[in-house]
C-alpha positions in Angstrom: 35.2 -111.1 82.7 31.5 -111.1 83.7 29.7 -114.2 82.6 26.3 -114.5 81.1 24.7 -115.8 84.3 26.0 -112.7 86.2 24.6 -110.4 83.4 21.2 -112.0 83.6 21.0 -111.7 87.4 22.0 -108.0 87.1 19.3 -107.4 84.5 16.7 -109.2 86.6 16.9 -106.6 89.4 18.3 -103.5 87.6 15.6 -103.2 84.8 12.7 -103.2 87.3 14.5 -100.5 89.4 15.1 -98.4 86.3 11.4 -98.8 85.4 10.3 -97.6 88.9 12.9 -94.8 88.7 11.2 -93.7 85.5 7.8 -93.7 87.3 9.4 -91.6 90.1 10.5 -89.1 87.5 7.0 -88.9 86.1 5.6 -88.4 89.6 8.2 -85.8 90.5 8.3 -83.8 87.3 5.0 -81.8 87.8 6.3 -80.3 91.1 9.0 -78.4 89.2 6.2 -76.2 87.8 6.5 -74.7 91.4 2.7 -74.7 91.7 1.4 -75.3 95.2 -2.0 -76.8 94.2 -0.9 -80.2 93.0 -0.4 -83.7 94.4 1.3 -84.0 97.8 1.5 -80.2 98.2 -2.3 -80.1 98.6 -1.8 -81.8 102.0 0.9 -79.3 103.1 -0.9 -76.0 102.7 -0.3 -75.3 106.4 3.5 -75.3 106.0 4.0 -73.9 102.5 4.6 -70.5 104.0 7.7 -71.9 105.7 10.7 -71.3 103.4 12.9 -73.9 105.1 10.2 -76.5 104.4 9.8 -75.5 100.8 13.5 -75.6 100.1 13.8 -78.9 101.8 10.9 -80.3 99.8 12.4 -79.4 96.4 15.9 -80.4 97.4 14.7 -83.7 98.7 12.6 -84.7 95.6 15.3 -83.7 93.1 18.3 -85.2 94.8 16.5 -88.4 96.0 15.6 -89.1 92.3 19.3 -88.7 91.4 20.6 -91.0 94.1 17.9 -93.5 93.2 19.3 -93.8 89.7 23.0 -93.4 90.6 22.7 -96.2 93.2 21.6 -98.7 90.6 24.8 -98.4 88.7 26.9 -98.8 91.8 25.9 -102.5 92.1 26.6 -103.5 88.4 29.9 -105.5 88.3 30.5 -104.9 84.6 30.5 -101.2 85.1 32.8 -101.5 88.1 35.4 -103.5 86.2 35.1 -101.7 82.9 35.0 -98.1 84.2 36.3 -98.1 87.8 36.9 -94.4 87.8 33.2 -93.8 86.9 32.2 -96.1 89.7 34.2 -94.0 92.2 32.9 -90.7 90.8 29.3 -91.8 90.9 29.9 -93.2 94.4 31.3 -89.8 95.6 28.3 -88.0 94.1 25.9 -90.4 95.8 27.6 -89.8 99.2 27.6 -86.0 98.8 24.0 -85.9 97.6 22.6 -88.2 100.4 24.8 -86.9 103.3 24.6 -83.2 102.5 21.2 -82.8 100.8 18.8 -85.7 100.6 19.0 -87.0 104.2 19.1 -83.5 105.9 16.2 -82.3 103.8 14.3 -85.5 104.5 14.9 -85.0 108.3 13.4 -81.5 108.1 10.4 -82.8 106.1 10.0 -85.5 108.7 9.6 -83.0 111.4 6.6 -81.6 109.5 5.3 -85.0 108.2 1.6 -85.9 107.9 0.4 -88.7 110.1 1.1 -87.4 113.6 4.0 -88.2 115.9 4.5 -91.8 114.8 4.9 -90.8 111.2 7.2 -87.9 112.1 9.4 -90.2 114.2 9.6 -92.8 111.4 10.6 -90.3 108.7 13.2 -88.7 111.0 14.7 -92.1 111.8 14.9 -93.0 108.1 16.8 -89.8 107.4 19.3 -90.3 110.3 19.9 -94.0 109.3 20.3 -93.0 105.7 22.9 -90.4 106.6 24.8 -92.8 108.9 24.8 -95.8 106.5 26.0 -93.6 103.6 28.7 -92.0 105.6 29.8 -95.4 106.9 29.9 -96.7 103.3 32.3 -93.8 102.4 34.5 -94.2 105.5 34.9 -98.0 105.2 36.1 -97.8 101.6 38.5 -95.0 102.6 39.8 -97.5 105.1 40.0 -100.2 102.4 37.3 -102.4 104.1 35.5 -103.6 101.0 33.2 -106.0 102.8 31.9 -103.3 105.2 31.7 -100.8 102.3 29.4 -103.1 100.3 27.3 -103.9 103.4 26.7 -100.2 104.2 26.0 -99.3 100.6 23.3 -102.0 100.5 21.8 -100.6 103.7 22.0 -97.1 102.3 20.4 -98.0 99.0 17.7 -99.9 100.8 16.7 -96.7 102.4 17.0 -94.8 99.1 14.4 -97.3 97.8 12.0 -96.0 100.4 11.0 -93.4 97.7 9.5 -96.3 95.7 8.2 -98.5 98.5 6.4 -95.6 100.2 4.4 -94.9 97.1 3.7 -98.5 96.4 2.2 -98.9 99.9 0.1 -95.7 99.5 -1.5 -97.3 96.4 -1.8 -100.9 97.7 -2.5 -100.9 101.4 -5.8 -99.0 101.4 -7.3 -102.0 99.5 -6.4 -104.3 102.4 -6.8 -102.2 105.5 -9.6 -99.9 106.6 -7.9 -97.2 108.6 -8.3 -93.4 109.0 -5.9 -91.6 106.7 -3.8 -90.4 109.6 -3.4 -94.0 110.9 -2.8 -95.3 107.4 0.0 -92.9 106.7 1.7 -93.6 110.0 1.6 -97.3 109.2 2.9 -96.7 105.7 5.7 -94.5 107.0 7.1 -97.5 109.0 6.4 -100.2 106.4 8.2 -98.1 103.7 11.6 -98.8 105.2 11.7 -101.5 107.8 11.1 -104.4 105.3 13.7 -102.8 103.1 16.3 -103.0 105.8 15.3 -106.5 106.7 15.8 -107.5 103.1 19.1 -105.7 103.0 20.3 -107.7 106.0 19.3 -110.9 104.3 21.2 -109.9 101.1 24.2 -109.0 103.2 24.2 -112.3 105.1 23.8 -114.3 101.9 26.4 -112.1 100.1 24.0 -111.7 97.2 25.7 -108.5 95.9 29.2 -110.0 95.7 29.0 -111.5 92.2 32.7 -110.8 91.5 35.9 -111.7 93.1 36.3 -108.4 94.9 39.1 -109.6 97.1 41.3 -109.7 93.9 39.9 -106.4 92.6 40.6 -103.9 95.3 42.0 -101.3 92.8 38.7 -101.3 90.9 36.7 -100.2 94.0 39.2 -98.0 95.9 
């Protein structure tokens, strides 16, 4: 049974994430008009002729939005206990989407990223770590290592949240730093994920996302 305190804690972080996921949907939706003269695509006119890049872009924005939403529900204890089969199903979908679609397409986009070599390097590292952490989350739960599974899922989802933090920095940082657009984007590309992983490691060490007695509930997760 999940107590009131646990429910309030869950609402405290899940509602803001759902809100920002809604904003991401609003940002992403116009791109599915498949017009090339809107938003981010205006900065990518030099690579729009590349079919691999175009496919990677549309795969990345659509699947990343899905894993952003699915990931939220993987950390809600009530859903884990009440519907463990759904937890497992969503988890498998999350793994397949990230490992087979989101991370590989992100890596390809990273190769062509704006901001020069530093930004390209950052985005490629994000994609590789995202793939590795997600795969490790799957393999550890297959080996019934629940502690490690939770840890790697926290790391994986911290990188999933880069979709949100990147756009937050794009809006906020120009008000505090005066840099050329190329330098600014390179800075944002690193800030979008390094603080996320540092926060993830803090949560892991403090065991923040273990609000249930998982040692007595192996069957709910496995």
